[in-house]
C-alpha positions in Angstrom: 0.0 0.0 0.0 1.0 3.7 0.0 3.2 3.6 3.1 4.2 7.3 3.0 0.6 8.4 3.1 -0.2 5.8 5.8 2.5 6.9 8.2 1.1 10.4 8.1 -2.5 9.0 8.5 -1.5 6.9 11.5 0.1 9.9 13.1 -3.2 11.7 12.8 -5.1 8.7 14.3 -2.8 8.7 17.3 -2.9 12.4 17.7 -6.7 12.4 18.0 -7.1 9.0 19.7 -9.2 7.5 16.8 -9.4 3.7 16.6 -10.5 3.0 13.0 -11.6 -0.1 11.2 -8.7 -1.3 9.0 -9.7 -3.6 6.1 -6.8 -6.1 5.5 -6.6 -8.3 2.4 -5.0 -11.6 3.6 -3.4 -12.5 0.3 -3.5 -9.5 -2.0 -3.4 -10.4 -5.7 -5.0 -7.2 -7.0 -2.4 -5.2 -9.1 -4.3 -2.0 -8.3 -3.5 -2.4 -4.6 0.2 -3.0 -5.3 1.3 0.6 -4.9 4.6 0.2 -2.9 6.9 -2.7 -2.6 5.8 -5.4 -0.1 6.7 -4.4 3.5 8.2 -7.4 5.3 7.1 -5.9 8.6 3.4 -5.7 7.4 2.0 -8.3 9.7 4.0 -6.9 12.7 2.2 -3.6 12.0 -1.2 -5.3 11.8 -0.6 -7.0 15.2 0.4 -3.6 16.6 -2.7 -1.9 15.3 -4.9 -4.6 16.8 -3.2 -4.4 20.1 -3.8 -0.7 20.1 -7.5 -1.2 19.8 -7.9 -0.8 16.0 -10.5 -3.1 14.4 -8.9 -5.4 11.9 -11.5 -6.5 9.3 -11.2 -9.4 6.9 -11.2 -7.7 3.5 -12.0 -10.6 1.2 -9.3 -13.1 0.4 -7.2 -11.9 -2.6 -9.2 -8.9 -3.7 -9.6 -10.3 -7.2 -13.0 -9.7 -8.8 -14.5 -12.7 -10.7 -17.8 -11.4 -11.9 -20.1 -8.4 -12.1 -22.5 -9.4 -9.4 -23.4 -6.4 -7.1 -24.5 -8.7 -4.3 -27.0 -8.0 -1.6 -25.9 -4.4 -0.9 -26.1 -3.5 -4.6 -23.6 -0.7 -4.7 -20.9 -1.9 -7.0 -21.3 -4.4 -9.9 -18.1 -6.4 -9.2 -17.4 -9.1 -6.7 -15.0 -11.6 -5.3 -17.8 -13.6 -3.6 -21.4 -12.8 -4.6 -22.9 -15.5 -6.8 -20.2 -18.1 -6.2 -21.0 -21.6 -4.8 -21.1 -22.2 -1.1 -18.0 -24.4 -1.4 -16.0 -21.8 -3.3 -16.9 -19.0 -0.9 -16.1 -21.2 2.1 -12.7 -22.0 0.6 -11.8 -18.4 0.1 -13.0 -17.3 3.5 -11.4 -20.2 5.3 -8.1 -19.5 3.4 -8.2 -15.9 4.4 -8.9 -16.6 8.0 -6.1 -19.2 8.1 -3.6 -16.6 7.0 -4.9 -14.3 9.8 -4.5 -17.1 12.3 -1.1 -18.0 11.1 -0.1 -14.3 11.6 -1.7 -14.1 15.0 -4.4 -11.7 13.8 -8.1 -11.9 14.8 -10.8 -11.0 12.3 -12.9 -8.5 14.2 -15.3 -7.9 11.3 -16.0 -8.4 7.6 -15.5 -5.7 5.0 -16.3 -7.0 1.5 -14.3 -5.8 -1.5 -16.6 -3.4 -3.4 -19.4 -4.0 -0.9 -20.3 -7.1 -2.8 -21.3 -10.4 -1.1 -24.5 -12.4 -0.7 -26.5 -14.4 1.9 -24.2 -17.4 1.4 -21.2 -15.2 2.4 -23.0 -14.1 5.5 -23.9 -17.7 6.5 -20.3 -18.9 6.1 -18.9 -15.9 8.0 -21.2 -16.7 10.9 -20.2 -20.4 10.7 -16.5 -19.4 10.8 -16.9 -17.1 13.8 -17.0 -13.6 12.1 -20.2 -12.1 13.4 -19.8 -8.4 12.6 -20.3 -6.9 9.1 -19.2 -3.4 8.3 -21.6 -2.6 5.4 -25.1 -1.5 4.5 -26.8 1.9 3.8 -29.0 2.4 6.8 -28.2 4.6 9.7 -28.6 2.2 12.6 -26.5 -0.9 13.5 -28.6 -4.0 14.2 -28.4 -7.7 14.8 -30.2 -10.0 12.3 -32.1 -13.2 13.0 -28.9 -15.3 12.5 -27.0 -13.3 15.2 -24.9 -11.2 12.7 -24.4 -7.6 13.8 -24.4 -5.1 10.9 -22.7 -1.7 11.2 -23.6 0.4 8.2 -21.0 2.0 5.9 -22.6 4.8 4.0 -20.1 7.7 3.5 -17.0 8.3 1.5 -16.3 11.7 3.1 -16.9 13.3 6.5 -20.3 14.9 6.9 -22.2 16.3 9.9 -25.2 14.1 10.8 -27.9 14.8 13.3 -28.4 11.1 14.4 -27.4 7.6 13.6 -24.0 5.8 13.2 -22.1 6.6 10.1 -18.9 4.9 8.8 -16.7 6.8 6.4 -14.8 4.7 3.9 -11.3 6.0 2.9 -9.0 4.5 0.3 -5.6 6.2 0.9 -3.4 4.6 -1.9 -3.8 7.6 -4.2 -3.8 10.3 -1.5 -1.6 13.3 -1.9 0.0 15.3 1.0 -2.9 17.7 0.7 -5.4 14.9 1.0 -3.7 13.5 4.1 -3.7 17.0 5.6 -7.4 17.2 4.9 -7.9 13.9 6.7 -6.1 15.4 9.8 -8.4 18.4 9.6 -11.5 16.2 9.5 -10.3 14.2 12.6 -9.7 17.5 14.4 -13.2 18.6 13.5 -15.1 15.3 14.3 -12.9 13.4 16.8 -15.2 14.1 19.7 -18.0 12.3 17.7 -16.0 9.4 16.5 -16.4 6.1 18.3 -15.0 2.6 17.7 -16.4 -0.7 16.6 -16.4 -2.5 20.0 -18.4 0.4 21.5 -21.0 0.3 18.7 -21.3 -3.5 19.0 -21.9 -3.2 22.7 -24.5 -0.5 22.3 -26.5 -2.0 19.4 -25.9 -5.8 19.6 -29.2 -7.7 19.8 -31.3 -4.8 18.5 -33.5 -5.7 15.5 -33.6 -3.5 12.5 -36.4 -0.9 12.4 -38.5 -0.8 9.2 -37.7 2.9 8.8 -34.0 2.0 8.5 -34.8 -0.5 5.7 -36.7 2.3 3.9 -33.8 4.7 4.3 -31.3 2.1 3.0 -33.5 1.5 -0.1 -33.8 5.2 -0.7 -30.0 5.7 -0.3 -29.3 2.9 -2.8 -31.9 4.1 -5.4 -31.1 7.8 -5.2 -27.5 8.0 -4.1 -26.1 5.1 -6.1 -28.5 4.7 -9.0 -30.6 7.7 -10.0 -28.3 10.6 -9.0 -25.2 9.3 -10.7 -27.3 8.5 -13.8 -28.8 12.0 -13.8 -25.4 13.6 -13.3 -24.0 11.6 -16.2 -26.9 12.6 -18.4 -26.6 16.2 -17.5 -22.9 16.2 -18.3 -23.5 14.6 -21.6 -26.2 17.0 -22.4 -24.2 20.1 -21.5 -21.2 18.7 -23.3 -23.1 18.2 -26.5 -24.7 21.7 -26.7 -23.3 23.9 -29.4 -21.0 26.7 -28.2 -22.7 30.1 -27.9 -21.8 32.7 -30.6 
């Protein structure tokens, strides 16, 4: 990964006592994630982060997309898991967890590559002992009938919200120095409202999902991830094709 950016990010996390969710790919084979040379101390760092109270999430197995299935969340039409057989998904998940175990790392949660997984994935995760999922577009964590606790992940930038629990997804590999500085500014602004995963699980575990939260998630998917991007693209195409004024 981009270690220069990460070192500065980690300094901000320590400065503001923020304990994030870190999504770790057990056996990365995705060329797009091969930014810097492999760091031989990587797993030592992961163990340090976990000991510090950071949540270490299982982020797929190899981060290699095998189809265009958007899965049960429906955000992105590419997947490492959704639509595959039970046996193939179990093989991938078991292999990823075996690498974690070999390195002395605990999978505190599941973060799917591109938010794409299906009911089969969820069933296998529960069977393998991973009972927390960081995904979904609602605003309230909840526990489903199978005992899986879902903590939604709905934002890709910091925003003020009047209620709910909101997870901000950040991909730092392409970050410039300016972007890292922005991240520090956001932590300074919001750190008094940032919690950690164990605290959320403790507060919401066992609570069922309200129907209003289901409605909000459906609206967020249809408007935020389907209609608004399509309308924006149409508007750009329309304005770009208009003849220049004389």
